[in-house]
C-alpha positions, 0 to 999 in steps of 0.5 A: 869869750872871744869877740869874733863876731858882732858889732866889734868884729872889725875893730878888734883883732883875732883873739881878742877877750876883755883882758885886751881891752882899752880899759884893762890895758889902762888899769894894768899899766896904772898898777904897773906905774904904782908897783914900779914907783914903789920899788923906785922909792926904795932905790931912791932911799938907797941912794940918799943913805950916801947924802951928807951937806956936800952932795945932797942935791947931786944925790937927790937928782940920782935918786929921783931918776934912777928911781925910775929902775923900778919901772923896768924891774916891774915890767920885765917881771910882768912880761915874764910872768904873763905869758899872753904878753910875753911877745912884746919883749920882742919890741924892746930888743934888737928884732925891730929894724929901728932898734939900733944904735944909729937910730938911738944917736939920731934920737939924741940929736933930735931931742937936743935940736928940739929943746934948743930950738924952743929955748932959743925962740924964747931967749930971742924973744927975750923971756929968759936969759943965761949965765955959764956955771961950770962943766963937771964932766963926770957928774954930767955923764952920771946925771945923764945916765940917770936921766936915760933911766928915767925918761927910758923907763916912762917909754918902756911903760907908755910906748912899750908895754900899754901901746903894744898891748892896745895894738894886741887888742885892736886892728887899727893901730891909731887906737894904740897911737892916739889912746897911749898919749892921753894916759901918758898926759894923765901922769903929768896932768897934776903938775903945778903950773900946767897950762892949755899948752902944756896938756897940748904939748905933753899929749903930742909928744907923746903921739911923736913918740908913738909915731916913732915906734909905729912908722920907724920901728924903733922904741930906742929912738923915743927913749933917746928923744925923750931923754935928750929933751929932758937932759937938755932942758934941766940939765944943760940950761937949768929950765923946769922939766914938767914943772921940776927944777934942780939946783945942777946945770951948765947954764943958769937961768937968770930968774929975774929976766923969766917971764911968762909969754906964748914962748915961756912959762915960768912954772913950766918952761918951754913945755908950757909954750905955743913953741912947743906945740908948733914943734911937735905938730911938725915933728908929727907931720914929718912922721906921717909924711915919711911913714905914708910915702915910704909905706913904713910900719913896725914889726907886729909882735902879735904875729909869728 
């Protein structure tokens, strides 16, 4: 039954049904995560068939990141099969004013800049030191592409499907802006070494990505910032990215110099620092000021 009257009459959007509720939206999200992960495991297994002693670590990186193609596959299949949610596809393409190459490039620069700022403060504080290792251009390009697949896959489900389903059910956009980062946080909550600073930074970066979608009308920017942050942290500086460390990087961290402080966490990297929290608070504040000053808001995919 459509909820047009009663206690939540001003809270839910017209046409709301129980299928549009927060709980159902989150359940659908996690079922998509599970299904996408199963497809991703298959993709990763196929890539690892070509592994040998000389390329095992490199193919491990590619298999784990390209495995997130499973998120893309399950999202596109779901949105084509479930007709009531098919309008979400409008948020993925070039129809939103912020989904363009220029904005995506700005996103890459922002993600790089935010991460370098956090790392630079940790270096200045004496928490970490680096040494140059190598710059294998072709391998780095392939790894960067795999990171784009991984990061954009997470954004596709979090700031794409889940965000838009919450916008479908609730009049106030802040329901989508504040709830989907909670789910994004739950995806990372069991990572070993997670701290209170990690929890805060992961939630805040989810809010930042949501505001990019709402105010700048750009899922592509969120995807680009996410990709640049992960690539910079993992493969330029060889630091933990949400607890994951690979043996492939441009600069190598000297583990003997690494120490946990307010500005760096040995197990979780700069994402477990007060610096990251403050940087994301500042980014959220800038997006709020910019959006309200210029009265910006995103395309409503649920309106014709």
